[in-house]
C-alpha positions as CSV (number, residue, x, y, z in Angstrom):
1,M,121.9,-167.5,-114.9
2,I,125.1,-165.7,-115.1
3,A,125.2,-165.5,-118.7
4,L,121.7,-163.7,-118.8
5,N,122.8,-161.3,-116.3
6,I,125.7,-160.2,-118.2
7,T,123.2,-160.1,-121.2
8,I,120.9,-157.6,-119.6
9,I,123.9,-155.6,-118.4
10,A,125.3,-155.0,-122.0
11,F,121.2,-153.9,-122.7
12,L,121.2,-151.5,-119.8
13,I,124.8,-150.0,-120.7
14,R,123.3,-149.3,-124.4
15,T,120.5,-147.9,-123.4
16,S,122.0,-145.9,-120.3
17,K,120.2,-147.3,-117.2
18,P,123.2,-147.8,-114.4
19,N,121.0,-147.7,-111.7
20,R,119.0,-150.8,-113.1
21,V,122.3,-152.8,-113.4
22,C,123.4,-151.7,-109.9
23,R,119.7,-152.7,-108.5
24,L,120.3,-156.4,-110.6
25,F,123.3,-157.3,-108.9
26,N,123.1,-155.8,-105.3
27,S,122.5,-159.1,-103.7
28,N,126.1,-160.5,-104.0
29,S,129.6,-159.6,-103.6
30,R,130.4,-159.9,-107.1
31,S,128.0,-157.3,-107.8
32,C,129.7,-155.0,-106.1
33,V,132.4,-154.9,-108.6
34,L,130.2,-155.1,-111.6
35,S,128.2,-151.5,-110.1
36,V,131.4,-149.8,-110.0
37,N,132.3,-150.8,-113.4
38,V,129.2,-149.9,-114.9
39,H,129.0,-146.7,-113.3
40,R,133.0,-145.7,-114.5
41,R,131.7,-146.8,-118.2
42,E,128.5,-144.1,-117.8
43,T,131.0,-141.7,-116.3
44,S,133.2,-142.5,-119.7
45,Y,130.3,-142.1,-121.9
46,M,129.0,-139.0,-120.3
47,S,132.4,-137.3,-120.3
48,S,131.8,-134.8,-122.9
49,K,128.8,-133.0,-121.2
50,P,130.5,-131.5,-118.3
51,K,133.3,-130.6,-120.6
52,R,131.1,-128.3,-122.8
53,L,129.2,-127.0,-119.5
54,C,133.0,-126.1,-118.2
55,T,133.7,-124.0,-121.8
56,E,130.3,-122.3,-121.5
57,N,131.2,-121.0,-118.1
58,M,134.9,-119.7,-118.3
59,P,134.9,-115.9,-118.1
60,G,135.1,-113.9,-121.1
61,K,137.5,-111.3,-122.5
62,K,137.4,-107.9,-120.7
63,I,138.1,-104.5,-121.5
64,G,139.1,-102.0,-119.3
65,T,139.1,-98.5,-119.1
66,H,137.9,-95.5,-116.3
67,N,135.0,-94.8,-115.1
68,G,133.7,-91.4,-114.3
69,T,133.5,-88.8,-117.5
70,F,134.3,-90.4,-120.8
71,H,136.0,-89.0,-123.6
72,C,135.8,-89.5,-127.3
73,D,139.3,-91.4,-127.3
74,E,138.8,-94.3,-124.9
75,V,134.8,-94.2,-126.0
76,L,136.4,-94.9,-129.8
77,A,139.1,-97.0,-129.0
78,C,136.5,-99.4,-127.1
79,Y,134.7,-99.5,-130.0
80,F,137.7,-100.4,-132.4
81,L,138.3,-103.4,-130.1
82,R,134.8,-104.4,-130.2
83,Q,134.9,-105.1,-134.0
84,L,137.8,-107.7,-133.6
85,P,137.4,-111.2,-133.2
86,Q,139.5,-111.4,-130.2
87,Y,137.4,-108.8,-128.2
88,R,134.0,-108.9,-129.5
89,D,131.7,-110.6,-126.5
90,A,134.4,-108.2,-124.6
91,E,133.1,-107.0,-121.7
92,I,133.7,-103.6,-120.7
93,I,135.2,-102.8,-117.4
94,R,134.7,-98.8,-116.5
95,T,137.2,-98.8,-113.4
96,R,140.4,-97.2,-111.8
97,D,140.9,-99.7,-109.4
98,P,143.9,-101.3,-110.1
99,A,143.2,-104.5,-108.7
100,K,140.0,-105.2,-111.3
101,L,142.3,-103.0,-114.2
102,A,144.9,-106.0,-113.6
103,K,141.9,-108.6,-114.3
104,C,141.3,-107.1,-117.6
105,D,142.2,-108.7,-120.9
106,I,143.4,-105.0,-122.1
107,V,143.4,-101.8,-120.8
108,V,142.8,-98.5,-122.8
109,D,143.4,-94.9,-121.5
110,V,144.0,-95.4,-117.6
111,G,146.4,-97.3,-115.6
112,G,149.4,-94.9,-116.3
113,E,151.0,-98.1,-118.7
114,F,152.0,-97.9,-122.2
115,D,152.9,-101.8,-122.7
116,P,151.6,-103.4,-126.4
117,K,153.1,-107.0,-125.3
118,N,150.7,-106.7,-122.2
119,H,148.0,-105.1,-124.0
120,R,148.3,-101.9,-122.1
121,Y,147.5,-98.5,-123.7
122,D,147.4,-95.4,-121.6
123,H,148.9,-92.2,-122.8
124,H,148.5,-90.2,-119.6
125,Q,151.9,-91.0,-117.6
126,R,155.0,-88.5,-118.0
127,T,156.9,-90.6,-119.8
128,F,154.5,-91.1,-122.9
129,A,155.1,-88.6,-125.9
130,E,154.7,-91.1,-128.6
131,N,153.1,-90.6,-132.0
132,F,152.8,-92.3,-135.3
133,H,156.3,-91.6,-136.3
134,S,157.8,-92.1,-133.2
135,L,156.3,-96.1,-133.4
136,R,156.3,-96.6,-137.1
137,P,159.1,-94.3,-138.6
138,E,157.7,-94.6,-142.1
139,K,154.6,-93.0,-141.2
140,P,154.5,-88.9,-141.2
141,W,152.2,-88.0,-138.3
142,V,153.8,-86.4,-135.5
143,T,150.6,-85.8,-133.2
144,K,150.7,-87.1,-129.7
145,L,148.7,-90.5,-129.5
146,S,145.9,-90.9,-127.5
147,S,144.1,-94.2,-126.4
148,A,142.2,-94.3,-130.3
149,G,145.3,-93.8,-131.6
150,L,147.2,-96.3,-130.1
151,V,144.8,-99.1,-130.3
152,Y,143.9,-98.1,-134.1
153,L,148.2,-97.9,-134.8
154,H,148.2,-101.4,-133.3
155,F,144.6,-103.2,-134.5
156,G,143.9,-101.1,-137.4
157,H,144.9,-103.3,-140.3
158,Q,143.0,-106.3,-138.9
159,L,140.4,-104.0,-137.8
160,L,139.7,-102.8,-141.1
161,A,140.1,-106.4,-142.7
162,Q,137.2,-107.2,-140.3
163,V,134.8,-104.4,-141.8
164,T,136.0,-104.1,-145.7
165,Q,136.7,-107.3,-148.0
166,F,139.8,-106.1,-148.1
167,K,142.8,-109.0,-146.8
168,E,145.7,-107.9,-144.3
169,G,148.3,-107.1,-146.7
170,D,146.0,-105.8,-149.3
171,R,147.5,-102.7,-150.8
172,Q,144.4,-101.0,-150.6
173,L,143.6,-101.7,-146.9
174,D,146.9,-99.9,-146.6
175,V,146.1,-96.9,-148.2
176,L,142.6,-96.7,-146.2
177,F,144.5,-97.3,-143.1
178,D,146.1,-94.3,-143.7
179,K,144.1,-92.3,-145.1
180,L,141.8,-92.8,-141.5
181,Y,143.9,-92.3,-139.6
182,E,144.6,-88.6,-141.2
183,N,141.1,-87.6,-141.6
184,F,139.7,-89.2,-138.6
185,V,141.5,-91.0,-135.8
186,E,144.4,-88.1,-135.7
187,E,141.6,-85.3,-134.7
188,V,140.3,-87.8,-131.5
189,D,144.3,-87.7,-130.7
190,A,144.8,-84.0,-130.9
191,V,141.6,-83.0,-129.4
192,D,142.2,-85.2,-126.3
193,N,145.8,-84.0,-125.9
194,G,144.8,-80.7,-126.3
195,I,147.0,-79.8,-129.3
196,S,145.6,-76.7,-131.1
197,Q,145.2,-76.9,-134.9
198,C,146.8,-73.8,-135.0
199,D,149.0,-71.3,-133.6
200,G,147.6,-68.0,-131.9
201,E,143.5,-67.6,-131.4
202,A,141.4,-68.9,-133.4
203,R,139.2,-66.7,-135.3
204,Y,135.9,-68.9,-134.6
205,S,134.9,-71.9,-132.8
206,V,134.1,-75.5,-134.2
207,T,131.4,-76.9,-131.7
208,T,130.4,-79.8,-133.9
209,T,133.8,-82.3,-134.0
210,L,133.4,-86.2,-132.6
211,S,134.8,-85.2,-129.3
212,T,132.4,-82.4,-128.9
213,R,129.6,-84.6,-129.5
214,V,131.3,-87.4,-127.1
215,G,131.8,-85.2,-124.3
216,N,127.9,-83.7,-124.4
217,L,126.5,-87.2,-123.8
218,N,128.5,-87.1,-120.3
219,P,125.7,-85.6,-117.9
220,R,125.4,-81.9,-116.9
221,W,127.5,-80.8,-114.4
222,N,123.9,-79.9,-112.3
223,S,122.2,-83.2,-112.9
224,K,121.2,-85.2,-110.1
225,N,122.1,-88.5,-112.1
226,Q,125.4,-88.6,-112.6
227,D,125.3,-92.1,-114.0
228,T,127.8,-92.3,-117.1
229,E,126.8,-95.6,-117.9
230,E,123.7,-94.7,-120.4
231,G,125.7,-92.3,-122.1
232,F,128.9,-94.0,-122.5
233,Q,126.9,-96.7,-124.5
234,K,125.7,-94.0,-126.5
235,A,128.3,-92.6,-127.4
236,M,130.0,-95.9,-128.5
237,A,126.8,-96.0,-130.9
238,L,128.0,-92.5,-132.0
239,V,131.5,-93.1,-132.8
240,K,130.3,-96.4,-134.6
241,E,128.1,-94.9,-136.6
242,E,130.6,-91.9,-137.7
243,F,133.5,-94.4,-138.6
244,L,131.2,-96.7,-140.3
245,D,129.9,-93.8,-142.5
246,R,133.2,-92.4,-143.0
247,L,135.0,-95.7,-144.1
248,D,132.4,-96.4,-146.5
249,F,132.9,-93.0,-148.2
250,Y,136.8,-93.6,-148.4
251,Q,135.9,-97.4,-149.6
252,S,133.3,-97.0,-151.9
253,S,134.2,-93.5,-153.3
254,W,137.7,-92.3,-152.1
255,L,139.2,-95.7,-153.2
256,P,137.4,-96.1,-156.8
257,A,138.6,-92.2,-157.5
258,R,142.3,-93.2,-156.7
259,E,142.0,-96.4,-159.2
260,V,140.3,-93.8,-162.1
261,V,143.5,-91.1,-161.6
262,E,146.1,-94.0,-161.5
263,E,144.9,-95.6,-164.9
264,A,144.9,-91.9,-166.7
265,F,148.2,-91.3,-164.8
266,Q,149.3,-94.5,-166.8
267,K,147.9,-93.5,-170.0
268,R,148.8,-89.7,-170.3
269,H,151.3,-89.9,-173.0
270,Q,149.2,-91.5,-175.3
271,V,146.8,-88.3,-174.7
272,D,149.4,-86.3,-175.1
273,P,153.5,-86.6,-175.4
274,S,154.1,-84.1,-173.2
275,G,152.7,-86.2,-170.4
276,E,151.0,-82.8,-168.6
277,L,147.6,-83.8,-169.6
278,L,145.0,-86.4,-167.9
279,L,142.2,-87.4,-169.7
280,F,139.1,-89.0,-167.4
281,S,136.4,-90.7,-169.2
282,Q,133.6,-89.5,-166.8
283,G,133.5,-86.3,-164.9
284,G,132.9,-85.6,-161.0
285,C,135.9,-87.8,-159.9
286,P,137.6,-86.2,-156.5
287,W,141.1,-86.2,-158.1
288,K,143.2,-83.5,-156.9
289,E,144.5,-85.4,-153.7
290,H,145.0,-88.6,-155.7
291,L,146.8,-86.8,-158.1
292,F,149.6,-85.4,-156.0
293,E,150.0,-88.3,-154.3
294,L,150.6,-90.4,-157.4
295,E,153.2,-87.8,-158.3
296,K,154.9,-87.7,-155.1
297,E,155.2,-91.5,-155.0
298,L,156.5,-91.9,-158.6
299,Q,158.5,-88.7,-158.1
300,V,157.5,-87.3,-161.3
301,G,159.8,-84.7,-163.4
302,T,157.2,-82.7,-165.2
303,P,153.6,-82.0,-163.1
304,I,150.5,-82.5,-164.5
305,K,149.2,-79.2,-165.5
306,F,145.3,-79.9,-167.1
307,I,142.9,-82.4,-166.4
308,L,140.1,-83.1,-168.9
309,Y,136.7,-84.9,-168.6
310,P,133.1,-84.6,-169.8
311,D,130.3,-82.4,-168.0
312,Q,126.7,-83.7,-166.9
313,S,125.6,-82.3,-170.5
314,G,128.5,-84.3,-172.4
315,K,130.5,-81.1,-173.1
316,W,133.7,-81.5,-172.1
317,R,135.8,-79.2,-169.5
318,V,139.5,-78.5,-169.5
319,Q,140.7,-77.7,-165.6
320,C,143.9,-76.4,-164.7
321,V,145.6,-78.1,-161.6
322,P,146.3,-76.3,-158.8
323,A,149.9,-75.6,-157.2
324,G,148.4,-77.5,-154.0
325,L,145.8,-79.1,-152.3
326,N,144.7,-75.7,-150.2
327,T,145.7,-72.7,-152.7
328,F,143.4,-71.2,-155.9
329,Q,146.8,-70.6,-157.4
330,N,147.4,-73.0,-160.8
331,R,150.6,-74.8,-161.9
332,L,149.4,-72.9,-165.5
333,S,146.0,-71.0,-165.8
334,L,144.6,-70.9,-169.3
335,P,145.5,-67.9,-171.7
336,E,144.8,-64.1,-169.8
337,E,143.1,-63.0,-173.2
338,W,140.8,-66.3,-173.3
339,R,139.2,-65.3,-170.0
340,G,135.7,-64.0,-169.7
341,V,135.3,-64.8,-173.2
342,R,132.5,-67.4,-174.8
343,D,131.1,-69.1,-177.3
344,E,131.9,-68.1,-181.2
345,A,133.9,-65.0,-179.9
346,L,136.4,-67.6,-177.9
347,S,136.3,-70.1,-180.7
348,E,137.6,-67.0,-183.1
349,L,139.9,-65.6,-180.7
350,S,141.5,-69.1,-180.1
351,G,141.5,-70.3,-183.2
352,I,139.9,-73.9,-181.9
353,K,136.3,-75.0,-183.1
354,G,133.4,-75.5,-180.0
355,C,134.7,-73.6,-177.4
356,I,132.1,-72.7,-175.0
357,F,133.9,-70.3,-172.2
358,V,137.0,-69.9,-170.1
359,H,136.3,-68.5,-166.5
360,T,137.6,-65.1,-165.9
361,A,140.1,-66.5,-162.8
362,G,141.1,-68.9,-165.8
363,F,141.4,-72.2,-163.8
364,I,138.6,-74.0,-166.0
365,G,137.2,-73.9,-169.8
366,G,134.9,-75.6,-171.8
367,N,134.7,-77.3,-175.5
368,D,132.1,-79.1,-177.2
369,T,134.2,-82.3,-177.9
370,Q,137.3,-84.0,-176.5
371,E,139.4,-82.8,-179.5
372,G,138.4,-79.3,-178.7
373,A,138.9,-79.6,-175.1
374,L,142.5,-81.0,-175.8
375,E,143.6,-78.1,-178.0
376,M,142.8,-75.7,-175.6
377,A,145.3,-77.2,-172.9
378,R,147.9,-78.4,-175.6
379,R,147.9,-74.4,-176.8
380,T,147.9,-73.2,-173.3
381,I,151.2,-75.3,-172.9
382,Q,152.7,-74.4,-175.7
383,A,152.3,-70.8,-175.3
384,A,153.6,-70.8,-171.6
385,A,156.9,-72.7,-173.1
386,M,157.2,-69.7,-175.8
387,S,156.4,-67.2,-172.8
388,P,157.3,-68.7,-169.6
389,A,156.2,-65.6,-167.9
390,N,152.8,-66.2,-168.7
391,G,152.6,-69.3,-166.2
392,S,150.7,-69.9,-163.2
393,S,148.2,-67.5,-161.9
């Protein structure tokens, strides 16, 4: 009988029916011991289930920022953080209550504390005067940081690795990191900290900046509904679209252009022994900024004077390199006597076949062939070497 009961017990344990085991041995003292053992076995057998439920009910990460009127810097900072794996599902707590902020995993733009080790990123305290250069001396930017810049400085590489195909440590990721700060985040830092773009009174107002558009999503001063939560969520969507659009441009257009310029730069002595000409196999490439950066990085002694490239009709252009990004002055202009002359008259004047035109300002010219455009550039360089006074203009 005992053997039979033990067999039944084993069967019921395997089929997860402990209550029937208890009832089977409820009539004698030994059943108590067996009943207890059965329940132990059941508890052990089901132990994984409560652990899973406990994990599911654990509190998630929290991002803290201030409530009330919102600004572009904390909206952008919150968006940046939400792109990171550790904060992707984080709840955004908008409050100024120190007790609630203390429970947040990371706090931006509120709290009066800058402490990266504890993930506190406020910039409003009197003692705060940090900029990119002060925190990372190898970077040139000296604009005081807002919460957007602080988060970008500390998490920007990880952020960009998440939303691009590049890995942390990739050189192209480093280039994107710098470019997006200089041409996106720094503006937000400056506006939030009240730093003017120029000295003196501006000639006109710029009212379409990202910071302005975010600010316009706050409730109107005379609106009956002063709840800012809906506007904050709209602002998050706005900065997301703006940032991703800018990132897509730099990643899919600006970076490939840099590769084109780098390749042409490396092959410049094959185009002409002087090394003062770059040849692009395709036109339309935005080259100026990349060229100036490469010359600076590589400490080029003789600067590039001309860029050669085909236009949409298959003809060739020779374009002068400007003295700087924001000037119309050229390092070396095409000869003054060629300017405004066209076609056969220009070919006869210059002694170069296939000439099409030279602009009256002398910054660009055209020829039917690559060889003709190259000869126009060479003749200009040779003439300048013989008569330096006929150089840039």
